[in-house]
Steps between C-alpha positions, in 0.01 A plus 500: 500500500231756554310606806127423470321771297243552776724545800220665691691825551423647159867495399586375151657158472881497511742245371806378689739716298306816590479400865876434496576842347287672762672305779843594368397868483391480865825329599700778330292764681550334839871454431535864399323628809700263720822622339401865558434440870827306527690786331354750745586280795856442375547875445387567858812318626739625229485190284363392162298194404788348299728533804228348720457207259872430482536518878213251528663260253835501681344492846507121516870474426771615260416497129679603187357789303416259218310272740314796652413626150360160404293486816365850437445439128719799410807568290828445681613852412206668675552287812874579491420873508275458805756270666761774456269744679444260791875439527578874493242569768628225730180295474672204331843342484670312223695182566684269260306198379712190568352336192553797264743778591362714215152512657512650849208432729290771660382481860318744725691688768339555841389845374349333193313250719367785717387694192327197351333416831371858523364484144329165558344611831368823346374313195327232704323764712391700194382191310314365804307827526423497127390136505279561805320772302455264203279255685688212339580183691805275493283249310421766238866577447590129493232441233638787292850356532377158383352658187818697428727199564286283268530763228874537557543125460339495156650828375862391523677569171 
């Protein structure tokens, strides 16, 4: 499919594939900038983004490292390394899994919950300020999500 040749804005006609590539480039740019601001925020409280992500994943209840890795879309080994850091720092505990003694489950400690709450509160405040400056509305973001979810649905391997 091609956009009409005379779009009225003087821009050359684009096909869907080109529009898709440009959208993906923008998504990568936004994701990169979002990651950079998240890294700075995590550093400000002595954490890293991988630690933040793992704490978020286990915040709703105990999970095995393998389950957390699946949820994060990461290799089990990289999540195991981060889990070891959280355990060593007293931000998580490890308990036996009744269904599989070989796969202990991670859970947040009270200190881990406090750390995650602090990260989320700081992140929400920072993102709210950034989004206010953008001029975007909830409807704008919902429309963007619908486009991305529709693409995700057809791009499954």
